[in-house]
BALOBA-1460 file (C-alpha; in Angstrom, 3 decimals):
// residues 266
<rec num="1" residu="x" x="8.074" y="5.031" z="36.170"/>
<rec num="2" residu="x" x="8.624" y="1.755" z="37.385"/>
<rec num="3" residu="x" x="7.652" y="-0.222" z="34.353"/>
<rec num="4" residu="x" x="8.854" y="2.362" z="32.242"/>
<rec num="5" residu="x" x="12.209" y="2.345" z="33.461"/>
<rec num="6" residu="x" x="12.464" y="-1.681" z="32.607"/>
<rec num="7" residu="x" x="10.871" y="-1.433" z="29.764"/>
<rec num="8" residu="x" x="13.925" y="1.456" z="28.597"/>
<rec num="9" residu="x" x="16.510" y="-1.396" z="30.041"/>
<rec num="10" residu="x" x="15.360" y="-3.940" z="28.153"/>
<rec num="11" residu="x" x="14.980" y="-2.220" z="24.581"/>
<rec num="12" residu="x" x="18.711" y="-0.757" z="25.145"/>
<rec num="13" residu="x" x="20.416" y="-4.190" z="25.772"/>
<rec num="14" residu="x" x="18.111" y="-6.249" z="23.295"/>
<rec num="15" residu="x" x="18.296" y="-3.698" z="20.151"/>
<rec num="16" residu="x" x="22.392" y="-3.559" z="19.980"/>
<rec num="17" residu="x" x="22.359" y="-7.139" z="20.160"/>
<rec num="18" residu="x" x="19.510" y="-7.826" z="17.670"/>
<rec num="19" residu="x" x="21.981" y="-5.783" z="15.498"/>
<rec num="20" residu="x" x="24.671" y="-7.362" z="16.280"/>
<rec num="21" residu="x" x="23.452" y="-10.916" z="15.723"/>
<rec num="22" residu="x" x="22.009" y="-9.711" z="12.556"/>
<rec num="23" residu="x" x="25.212" y="-8.429" z="11.123"/>
<rec num="24" residu="x" x="27.433" y="-11.209" z="12.279"/>
<rec num="25" residu="x" x="24.537" y="-13.625" z="10.291"/>
<rec num="26" residu="x" x="24.743" y="-11.266" z="6.959"/>
<rec num="27" residu="x" x="28.840" y="-11.550" z="7.283"/>
<rec num="28" residu="x" x="28.538" y="-15.186" z="7.497"/>
<rec num="29" residu="x" x="25.990" y="-15.774" z="5.409"/>
<rec num="30" residu="x" x="24.425" y="-18.263" z="7.869"/>
<rec num="31" residu="x" x="21.182" y="-18.883" z="8.265"/>
<rec num="32" residu="x" x="18.892" y="-17.411" z="11.485"/>
<rec num="33" residu="x" x="17.639" y="-13.997" z="10.593"/>
<rec num="34" residu="x" x="14.190" y="-14.812" z="11.258"/>
<rec num="35" residu="x" x="14.287" y="-16.734" z="14.413"/>
<rec num="36" residu="x" x="16.389" y="-13.759" z="15.525"/>
<rec num="37" residu="x" x="13.885" y="-11.598" z="14.506"/>
<rec num="38" residu="x" x="10.636" y="-12.886" z="15.274"/>
<rec num="39" residu="x" x="12.152" y="-13.379" z="18.797"/>
<rec num="40" residu="x" x="13.148" y="-10.261" z="19.206"/>
<rec num="41" residu="x" x="9.780" y="-8.716" z="19.050"/>
<rec num="42" residu="x" x="8.005" y="-11.492" z="21.301"/>
<rec num="43" residu="x" x="10.210" y="-10.446" z="23.483"/>
<rec num="44" residu="x" x="9.245" y="-6.683" z="23.143"/>
<rec num="45" residu="x" x="5.629" y="-7.649" z="23.064"/>
<rec num="46" residu="x" x="5.852" y="-9.593" z="26.299"/>
<rec num="47" residu="x" x="7.452" y="-6.344" z="27.847"/>
<rec num="48" residu="x" x="5.058" y="-4.143" z="26.580"/>
<rec num="49" residu="x" x="2.067" y="-6.025" z="27.972"/>
<rec num="50" residu="x" x="1.174" y="-6.794" z="23.367"/>
<rec num="51" residu="x" x="-0.594" y="-9.827" z="23.896"/>
<rec num="52" residu="x" x="-1.086" y="-11.335" z="20.350"/>
<rec num="53" residu="x" x="-4.206" y="-12.855" z="18.576"/>
<rec num="54" residu="x" x="-4.531" y="-14.715" z="15.361"/>
<rec num="55" residu="x" x="-7.217" y="-15.376" z="13.313"/>
<rec num="56" residu="x" x="-6.448" y="-16.941" z="9.865"/>
<rec num="57" residu="x" x="-2.740" y="-18.809" z="8.812"/>
<rec num="58" residu="x" x="-0.461" y="-16.628" z="7.239"/>
<rec num="59" residu="x" x="1.330" y="-17.893" z="3.900"/>
<rec num="60" residu="x" x="4.809" y="-19.509" z="5.714"/>
<rec num="61" residu="x" x="6.029" y="-21.773" z="2.469"/>
<rec num="62" residu="x" x="6.821" y="-18.784" z="0.466"/>
<rec num="63" residu="x" x="7.607" y="-15.401" z="0.434"/>
<rec num="64" residu="x" x="4.517" y="-13.455" z="0.206"/>
<rec num="65" residu="x" x="3.864" y="-9.540" z="0.165"/>
<rec num="66" residu="x" x="1.562" y="-8.768" z="3.071"/>
<rec num="67" residu="x" x="-0.959" y="-5.465" z="2.363"/>
<rec num="68" residu="x" x="-2.061" y="-3.883" z="5.352"/>
<rec num="69" residu="x" x="-3.719" y="-1.343" z="7.735"/>
<rec num="70" residu="x" x="-1.601" y="0.984" z="9.821"/>
<rec num="71" residu="x" x="-2.703" y="1.864" z="13.169"/>
<rec num="72" residu="x" x="0.718" y="2.015" z="15.466"/>
<rec num="73" residu="x" x="4.489" y="1.683" z="15.740"/>
<rec num="74" residu="x" x="2.783" y="-1.573" z="18.062"/>
<rec num="75" residu="x" x="1.829" y="-2.730" z="14.376"/>
<rec num="76" residu="x" x="5.277" y="-3.592" z="13.888"/>
<rec num="77" residu="x" x="5.793" y="-5.958" z="17.135"/>
<rec num="78" residu="x" x="2.104" y="-7.572" z="16.981"/>
<rec num="79" residu="x" x="2.917" y="-8.363" z="13.233"/>
<rec num="80" residu="x" x="6.604" y="-9.484" z="13.455"/>
<rec num="81" residu="x" x="6.280" y="-12.040" z="16.473"/>
<rec num="82" residu="x" x="3.945" y="-14.508" z="14.465"/>
<rec num="83" residu="x" x="6.178" y="-15.111" z="11.742"/>
<rec num="84" residu="x" x="10.086" y="-13.647" z="10.138"/>
<rec num="85" residu="x" x="9.018" y="-10.538" z="8.268"/>
<rec num="86" residu="x" x="10.577" y="-7.601" z="6.639"/>
<rec num="87" residu="x" x="8.576" y="-3.897" z="6.465"/>
<rec num="88" residu="x" x="8.313" y="-1.133" z="4.093"/>
<rec num="89" residu="x" x="9.234" y="2.419" z="5.759"/>
<rec num="90" residu="x" x="9.598" y="5.974" z="5.333"/>
<rec num="91" residu="x" x="13.153" y="7.161" z="5.108"/>
<rec num="92" residu="x" x="12.975" y="9.194" z="7.517"/>
<rec num="93" residu="x" x="12.774" y="6.289" z="10.001"/>
<rec num="94" residu="x" x="16.297" y="5.223" z="8.742"/>
<rec num="95" residu="x" x="17.572" y="8.289" z="10.041"/>
<rec num="96" residu="x" x="16.168" y="7.606" z="14.070"/>
<rec num="97" residu="x" x="18.909" y="6.639" z="16.181"/>
<rec num="98" residu="x" x="19.194" y="2.931" z="16.711"/>
<rec num="99" residu="x" x="15.703" y="2.511" z="15.759"/>
<rec num="100" residu="x" x="16.492" y="3.392" z="12.101"/>
<rec num="101" residu="x" x="19.929" y="1.126" z="12.560"/>
<rec num="102" residu="x" x="17.670" y="-1.889" z="13.898"/>
<rec num="103" residu="x" x="15.585" y="-1.217" z="11.336"/>
<rec num="104" residu="x" x="18.217" y="-1.679" z="8.707"/>
<rec num="105" residu="x" x="18.905" y="-5.077" z="10.697"/>
<rec num="106" residu="x" x="15.593" y="-5.944" z="10.243"/>
<rec num="107" residu="x" x="15.738" y="-6.050" z="5.974"/>
<rec num="108" residu="x" x="13.000" y="-3.104" z="6.168"/>
<rec num="109" residu="x" x="12.615" y="-1.546" z="3.029"/>
<rec num="110" residu="x" x="12.931" y="2.360" z="2.934"/>
<rec num="111" residu="x" x="10.760" y="4.707" z="0.774"/>
<rec num="112" residu="x" x="11.161" y="8.262" z="0.608"/>
<rec num="113" residu="x" x="7.686" y="9.242" z="-0.493"/>
<rec num="114" residu="x" x="9.016" y="12.731" z="-1.751"/>
<rec num="115" residu="x" x="10.714" y="11.946" z="-4.410"/>
<rec num="116" residu="x" x="8.894" y="9.811" z="-6.534"/>
<rec num="117" residu="x" x="11.742" y="8.955" z="-8.593"/>
<rec num="118" residu="x" x="13.117" y="6.977" z="-6.280"/>
<rec num="119" residu="x" x="9.858" y="4.768" z="-5.728"/>
<rec num="120" residu="x" x="11.292" y="2.482" z="-8.427"/>
<rec num="121" residu="x" x="14.613" y="1.560" z="-6.739"/>
<rec num="122" residu="x" x="12.215" y="0.961" z="-3.754"/>
<rec num="123" residu="x" x="9.765" y="-1.275" z="-5.711"/>
<rec num="124" residu="x" x="13.289" y="-3.318" z="-6.626"/>
<rec num="125" residu="x" x="14.542" y="-4.022" z="-3.193"/>
<rec num="126" residu="x" x="10.807" y="-5.326" z="-2.336"/>
<rec num="127" residu="x" x="11.378" y="-7.804" z="-5.303"/>
<rec num="128" residu="x" x="14.296" y="-8.766" z="-4.321"/>
<rec num="129" residu="x" x="13.137" y="-9.913" z="-0.414"/>
<rec num="130" residu="x" x="10.462" y="-11.873" z="-1.759"/>
<rec num="131" residu="x" x="12.709" y="-13.148" z="-4.284"/>
<rec num="132" residu="x" x="15.091" y="-13.575" z="-1.654"/>
<rec num="133" residu="x" x="12.932" y="-15.948" z="0.505"/>
<rec num="134" residu="x" x="11.634" y="-12.794" z="2.945"/>
<rec num="135" residu="x" x="7.838" y="-12.241" z="2.732"/>
<rec num="136" residu="x" x="7.338" y="-8.096" z="3.194"/>
<rec num="137" residu="x" x="4.366" y="-6.172" z="4.911"/>
<rec num="138" residu="x" x="3.656" y="-3.812" z="3.404"/>
<rec num="139" residu="x" x="1.121" y="-0.690" z="4.988"/>
<rec num="140" residu="x" x="-0.670" y="0.150" z="1.933"/>
<rec num="141" residu="x" x="-2.794" y="3.373" z="3.587"/>
<rec num="142" residu="x" x="0.794" y="4.917" z="3.556"/>
<rec num="143" residu="x" x="-0.259" y="6.275" z="6.822"/>
<rec num="144" residu="x" x="-1.187" y="5.442" z="10.480"/>
<rec num="145" residu="x" x="-4.985" y="5.754" z="11.264"/>
<rec num="146" residu="x" x="-7.084" y="6.293" z="14.855"/>
<rec num="147" residu="x" x="-7.465" y="2.267" z="14.586"/>
<rec num="148" residu="x" x="-11.468" y="3.134" z="13.861"/>
<rec num="149" residu="x" x="-11.629" y="2.457" z="10.346"/>
<rec num="150" residu="x" x="-9.619" y="1.663" z="7.501"/>
<rec num="151" residu="x" x="-8.330" y="4.599" z="4.658"/>
<rec num="152" residu="x" x="-7.631" y="4.460" z="1.378"/>
<rec num="153" residu="x" x="-4.867" y="2.755" z="0.217"/>
<rec num="154" residu="x" x="-2.556" y="3.962" z="-2.036"/>
<rec num="155" residu="x" x="-1.993" y="2.553" z="-6.050"/>
<rec num="156" residu="x" x="1.866" y="3.492" z="-6.206"/>
<rec num="157" residu="x" x="3.197" y="0.765" z="-4.353"/>
<rec num="158" residu="x" x="0.259" y="-1.794" z="-4.934"/>
<rec num="159" residu="x" x="0.503" y="-1.722" z="-8.255"/>
<rec num="160" residu="x" x="4.237" y="-0.717" z="-9.500"/>
<rec num="161" residu="x" x="4.921" y="-4.373" z="-6.519"/>
<rec num="162" residu="x" x="1.824" y="-6.373" z="-8.924"/>
<rec num="163" residu="x" x="4.127" y="-4.696" z="-12.472"/>
<rec num="164" residu="x" x="7.456" y="-6.083" z="-10.862"/>
<rec num="165" residu="x" x="5.578" y="-9.732" z="-10.426"/>
<rec num="166" residu="x" x="4.207" y="-10.171" z="-14.157"/>
<rec num="167" residu="x" x="8.264" y="-9.541" z="-15.031"/>
<rec num="168" residu="x" x="9.736" y="-11.743" z="-11.923"/>
<rec num="169" residu="x" x="10.067" y="-15.720" z="-12.896"/>
<rec num="170" residu="x" x="7.762" y="-17.422" z="-9.839"/>
<rec num="171" residu="x" x="5.198" y="-14.283" z="-9.681"/>
<rec num="172" residu="x" x="4.370" y="-12.620" z="-6.711"/>
<rec num="173" residu="x" x="2.055" y="-13.679" z="-3.693"/>
<rec num="174" residu="x" x="-0.594" y="-11.078" z="-2.157"/>
<rec num="175" residu="x" x="-1.975" y="-11.389" z="1.115"/>
<rec num="176" residu="x" x="-4.422" y="-8.805" z="2.880"/>
<rec num="177" residu="x" x="-3.659" y="-8.470" z="6.434"/>
<rec num="178" residu="x" x="-5.512" y="-6.725" z="8.894"/>
<rec num="179" residu="x" x="-4.427" y="-4.950" z="12.714"/>
<rec num="180" residu="x" x="-6.850" y="-4.020" z="14.864"/>
<rec num="181" residu="x" x="-6.339" y="-3.333" z="19.046"/>
<rec num="182" residu="x" x="-9.569" y="-4.702" z="20.198"/>
<rec num="183" residu="x" x="-8.987" y="-4.543" z="24.441"/>
<rec num="184" residu="x" x="-7.361" y="-2.984" z="26.992"/>
<rec num="185" residu="x" x="-6.645" y="-5.495" z="30.416"/>
<rec num="186" residu="x" x="-8.906" y="-7.589" z="29.506"/>
<rec num="187" residu="x" x="-11.883" y="-5.213" z="28.830"/>
<rec num="188" residu="x" x="-13.350" y="-4.949" z="25.396"/>
<rec num="189" residu="x" x="-11.863" y="-1.601" z="24.102"/>
<rec num="190" residu="x" x="-14.461" y="1.053" z="23.003"/>
<rec num="191" residu="x" x="-14.476" y="3.530" z="19.890"/>
<rec num="192" residu="x" x="-13.400" y="5.934" z="22.257"/>
<rec num="193" residu="x" x="-10.220" y="4.437" z="23.687"/>
<rec num="194" residu="x" x="-8.544" y="2.814" z="20.209"/>
<rec num="195" residu="x" x="-6.210" y="6.028" z="19.593"/>
<rec num="196" residu="x" x="-5.094" y="5.541" z="22.905"/>
<rec num="197" residu="x" x="-3.028" y="3.167" z="21.796"/>
<rec num="198" residu="x" x="-3.094" y="4.835" z="17.730"/>
<rec num="199" residu="x" x="0.034" y="6.401" z="16.986"/>
<rec num="200" residu="x" x="-1.112" y="9.316" z="14.394"/>
<rec num="201" residu="x" x="-1.416" y="12.428" z="13.193"/>
<rec num="202" residu="x" x="1.257" y="14.830" z="14.836"/>
<rec num="203" residu="x" x="0.884" y="12.803" z="17.903"/>
<rec num="204" residu="x" x="4.549" y="12.956" z="19.952"/>
<rec num="205" residu="x" x="6.098" y="9.647" z="20.488"/>
<rec num="206" residu="x" x="7.618" y="9.798" z="23.987"/>
<rec num="207" residu="x" x="4.372" y="10.904" z="25.434"/>
<rec num="208" residu="x" x="2.384" y="8.780" z="23.834"/>
<rec num="209" residu="x" x="4.460" y="5.456" z="24.586"/>
<rec num="210" residu="x" x="4.899" y="6.883" z="28.212"/>
<rec num="211" residu="x" x="0.659" y="6.149" z="28.599"/>
<rec num="212" residu="x" x="0.488" y="3.693" z="26.502"/>
<rec num="213" residu="x" x="2.854" y="1.345" z="28.741"/>
<rec num="214" residu="x" x="1.565" y="2.972" z="31.871"/>
<rec num="215" residu="x" x="-2.685" y="2.071" z="30.727"/>
<rec num="216" residu="x" x="-1.494" y="-1.796" z="31.369"/>
<rec num="217" residu="x" x="-2.301" y="-5.351" z="29.091"/>
<rec num="218" residu="x" x="-3.273" y="-4.229" z="25.503"/>
<rec num="219" residu="x" x="-4.752" y="-6.639" z="23.295"/>
<rec num="220" residu="x" x="-3.749" y="-7.425" z="19.349"/>
<rec num="221" residu="x" x="-5.331" y="-9.117" z="16.779"/>
<rec num="222" residu="x" x="-3.720" y="-9.496" z="13.493"/>
<rec num="223" residu="x" x="-6.191" y="-11.433" z="10.739"/>
<rec num="224" residu="x" x="-5.119" y="-12.663" z="7.550"/>
<rec num="225" residu="x" x="-6.928" y="-13.116" z="4.192"/>
<rec num="226" residu="x" x="-7.730" y="-14.854" z="1.177"/>
<rec num="227" residu="x" x="-4.290" y="-14.495" z="-0.894"/>
<rec num="228" residu="x" x="-3.697" y="-13.956" z="-4.443"/>
<rec num="229" residu="x" x="-1.458" y="-14.244" z="-7.369"/>
<rec num="230" residu="x" x="0.438" y="-10.779" z="-8.985"/>
<rec num="231" residu="x" x="0.037" y="-12.163" z="-11.881"/>
<rec num="232" residu="x" x="-1.026" y="-9.217" z="-13.872"/>
<rec num="233" residu="x" x="-3.882" y="-10.332" z="-15.227"/>
<rec num="234" residu="x" x="-5.942" y="-7.173" z="-12.937"/>
<rec num="235" residu="x" x="-5.378" y="-3.847" z="-13.285"/>
<rec num="236" residu="x" x="-3.456" y="-1.865" z="-10.462"/>
<rec num="237" residu="x" x="-6.175" y="-0.432" z="-9.217"/>
<rec num="238" residu="x" x="-8.828" y="-3.043" z="-9.636"/>
<rec num="239" residu="x" x="-6.259" y="-5.591" z="-7.424"/>
<rec num="240" residu="x" x="-5.530" y="-2.330" z="-4.971"/>
<rec num="241" residu="x" x="-9.498" y="-1.815" z="-4.385"/>
<rec num="242" residu="x" x="-10.201" y="-5.477" z="-4.477"/>
<rec num="243" residu="x" x="-6.905" y="-5.281" z="-1.366"/>
<rec num="244" residu="x" x="-8.153" y="-2.590" z="0.606"/>
<rec num="245" residu="x" x="-12.098" y="-4.715" z="0.394"/>
<rec num="246" residu="x" x="-10.963" y="-6.710" z="1.781"/>
<rec num="247" residu="x" x="-8.459" y="-5.399" z="4.896"/>
<rec num="248" residu="x" x="-11.614" y="-3.175" z="5.310"/>
<rec num="249" residu="x" x="-14.070" y="-5.972" z="5.971"/>
<rec num="250" residu="x" x="-11.990" y="-7.870" z="7.928"/>
<rec num="251" residu="x" x="-11.177" y="-5.025" z="9.909"/>
<rec num="252" residu="x" x="-14.572" y="-3.942" z="10.699"/>
<rec num="253" residu="x" x="-15.776" y="-7.696" z="11.634"/>
<rec num="254" residu="x" x="-12.633" y="-8.142" z="14.109"/>
<rec num="255" residu="x" x="-14.070" y="-5.119" z="15.671"/>
<rec num="256" residu="x" x="-17.432" y="-5.709" z="15.761"/>
<rec num="257" residu="x" x="-16.713" y="-8.992" z="17.957"/>
<rec num="258" residu="x" x="-17.454" y="-10.568" z="14.780"/>
<rec num="259" residu="x" x="-15.502" y="-13.669" z="12.640"/>
<rec num="260" residu="x" x="-13.843" y="-12.875" z="9.982"/>
<rec num="261" residu="x" x="-15.247" y="-13.014" z="6.635"/>
<rec num="262" residu="x" x="-14.274" y="-16.096" z="5.060"/>
<rec num="263" residu="x" x="-12.914" y="-15.984" z="1.318"/>
<rec num="264" residu="x" x="-12.223" y="-12.145" z="2.206"/>
<rec num="265" residu="x" x="-10.219" y="-10.894" z="-1.209"/>
<rec num="266" residu="x" x="-11.781" y="-11.618" z="-4.745"/>
């Protein structure tokens, strides 16, 4: 109970400050968005006892589209604590109290999957973020899993971004990325325990996060594969399959405690 109050106090104190700081930077056209974002996520990871280990190296010298699997709300914090990033999220998140405002301040691109005619607007926003120097994470499964597997990737957004990149001046770089939860209180997490961290299906958020806080320290592993250029030469379904295979291979190796496969993307 006491720990939950501490987490809530820090979250409801820091988040309005984050929103205000990002708003000021935008209005005054000042740098520093990325530094604020990364430190915000690192603080929340520390408070929630999410211990992040990085395998491989994210592209840092230019904006990149990270294509990843998705397990939990905790993914946002773990990935965001590594490097400045914007996310692609379902449209409903924009309407959540405080969280939606914070997501907007963090340059999130919102997608209404029920209205396909609006997908083009989302693609344009993603390309705009990348062209402006902001890297973007796309959870290509379109939903979250139980943490034990990678669901099939949806080719629509991945392919549309690839096609849009062919019209961009500098093209777009795509890097496969995997996130896994491997330990609980320092003990390797077995297959039956990963769903306790995963947030998927129809799980209610409040009971889930309360249980998450009680369970103790969680080990998260974020792994990066080999980046590939989305230069318009590959069929979009073929590229989606290649990225899916890369993320699945890295995820499987991580969950089995094996070294990350080299040259995971082809």
